[in-house]
C-alpha positions in Angstrom: -0.1 -0.4 0.1 1.0 3.3 -1.2 1.0 6.0 2.1 -0.3 9.4 0.9 0.8 12.9 2.5 0.0 17.1 2.7 2.9 18.6 4.0 3.7 22.4 3.6 6.6 24.9 3.0 6.3 28.9 3.7 8.6 31.4 4.0 8.1 34.6 4.9 7.9 37.2 7.0 6.9 36.9 10.8 3.6 39.3 11.8 2.5 38.0 15.2 2.8 35.4 17.1 0.9 33.8 20.2 0.6 31.8 22.8 -2.3 29.3 22.9 -1.6 26.7 25.5 1.3 24.3 25.1 1.3 25.7 20.8 2.3 29.0 19.5 0.9 30.5 16.7 2.6 32.2 13.9 1.4 34.8 11.5 3.8 34.4 8.3 2.9 37.4 5.4 3.7 36.1 2.4 4.1 38.4 -0.8 4.0 37.7 -4.6 4.5 39.7 -7.1 4.7 39.6 -11.2 4.5 41.4 -14.4 1.0 41.7 -15.4 0.4 40.3 -19.3 -1.8 42.6 -20.7 -0.8 46.1 -19.4 2.8 44.9 -18.8 1.8 47.0 -14.9 3.7 45.2 -11.8 1.6 43.6 -10.0 1.9 42.3 -6.4 0.0 40.3 -3.5 0.2 39.9 0.2 -1.4 36.5 1.6 -1.1 35.7 5.5 -0.6 31.8 6.5 -1.1 31.5 10.3 1.2 28.3 11.4 0.9 26.3 14.6 3.7 25.0 15.6 3.2 22.6 19.2 5.0 22.2 22.4 7.2 18.9 21.1 8.5 20.6 17.9 11.9 20.8 17.9 13.2 23.7 18.8 9.7 25.4 20.0 11.7 26.4 23.5 14.3 28.2 21.4 11.5 29.8 18.9 9.2 31.0 21.5 12.0 32.5 22.9 13.5 34.1 20.3 11.4 34.4 17.7 10.3 38.4 16.4 7.4 40.4 14.4 9.8 41.2 11.5 11.7 37.7 11.1 11.9 35.9 8.0 11.8 33.1 9.0 11.3 29.3 6.3 8.3 26.5 8.0 7.3 23.1 6.9 5.1 20.6 7.9 1.7 18.4 7.4 -1.9 20.1 6.9 -4.0 19.0 8.5 -8.6 20.1 8.3 -11.1 19.4 11.1 -14.2 19.5 11.5 -16.8 20.8 14.7 -19.8 21.8 15.6 -20.4 25.6 16.8 -23.5 27.3 17.2 -25.4 24.2 15.6 -23.3 24.7 12.2 -20.1 23.0 11.0 -17.0 24.7 11.4 -13.8 23.2 9.2 -10.4 24.7 10.1 -7.5 23.8 8.4 -4.5 24.0 10.8 0.0 24.0 9.2 1.1 22.2 11.8 5.0 23.2 11.9 7.7 20.4 12.1 10.5 23.0 11.2 10.5 26.4 12.0 14.0 28.0 11.2 14.4 31.7 11.7 16.4 33.4 8.5 19.3 35.7 9.8 19.3 39.2 6.9 21.7 41.3 9.3 19.4 43.8 9.8 19.8 43.6 13.4 23.6 43.3 13.8 
C-alpha cells in the first residue's frame, strides 16, 4: 500500500506570535509579485498564513524565546483538516502543523 501525505513549505515575514496553551500560532506574510501580461504593469499580492507549532516540535523553546515580529522565517510541516460543530453550524478548519520553523538571518539587527 502506498502512503499519502499533505505537506507545506512557507518562507515569509512574521506578523505576529500568539501562545495558545502549549502551542505557538505564528502569522507569516507571503508576498508575490508578477508582471501583468496585458498591461505590463507590476502587480503585488500579500497573503497571510497561520502556522501552528506544538510544544513537542523540536526547537519549540528556542523559537518561543527568540522569534520576533518582522523576522524572516521558513516553516515546513503537515496540513490537517478538521471540522467541529459550533452553535449548530459545522466549522471547517485547516491547520498548518509545523515540523520545522527556522529563523533566517538577514543582518538587519547587527
